[in-house]
Steps between C-alpha positions, in 0.01 A plus 500: 500500500698318236622677188541269200726585204432297184723487193291497181627396158166440333520125562249275677695440824525860615141565394377204705687621809359850463145372457531278807633783717228736382221249559616340824661786695434861590873569505678778318629390158758657269615362164800564279555447128832568329494551124836362387442629147731257318253315281229724353249217459555371851496855636164564333347175629625544857381860525162408352457207742593700812263781402214261426548299819530796734199673344289185535607433860437859608154496346403160641678497837656811653766765461875443526814688402683428175853630447670475161846577369689467172848375422691419185786268598757406239532141619249227577524228763291384794764610750539842339122551497472391864749763609336769289142427609584452867711815518236720338225347714706559815507870423119492517475269802736731689247785511175305541313545825396289676807288423470206261469172691476247215639486145364266231663392176430241235760239417847600388585133438276375220731208423431328831196279557315571822520136612866457400669756723447675830772753426458748217836678453373819339213537746743446785730762350206741477428451870861572596510799266188644665657453843817676386310790344293540816826562684616752241170688472430471874154342494381201709569167330165374366402135473575383146252270324680382187378268227139557597372250244729220619233255613242584235467412136407770253168316462438547874585870476270536201212363708587731791504808281189420301489522123451876473803584712708211362463646151662819626822318596802445283808283491764402246269217390198714413381405148471870409880516479535197274564495128417196285434300814849558640531716807785743443547576870484144630736204492195265523715259701553621856249441779386861494419496128335157493272565797392830350430323171268254675278783619541763229433261212153445650425870550225505239334175612 
């Protein structure tokens, strides 16, 4: 039997993967959410979204394990967060039985368009990091599924989730975090932000 390990941040991509695994397989599923605790507003939204999603999916599909941890790093960068999240998750994966066979993560490379590049440097780094940590923690190297939303638009994911579950997701482009029409956690320019805007701006339609 496969054992799937899904990283959850409260965003649509991880939620869509979890829903698909729950609905289409009978496999064992474990999830992990790391509260980075740097930005209080983001922390509140992420924790709310993960709680709402997991409650909904348990009630409407089936049970799964959810592991959570907290950290309060003094610096912020994608690479730093990758190392922190992967290392803490590896401490959990190490003791899970049966062993984890597959790991799923949303995109770590929001600046790259899906049709513009086959290689996503941060996702590739995450895969190598997981392989390295497997050697350190002595667990079998799982298959890494990075950038799970690569070939889907946020509109597609919204349809997959359905409106009730979609409204329990969060990203940096969620209108709830905007003031005077300007999103304080979004550059509004990169591919990640603009594709989220296309879907989130129509949330109430």
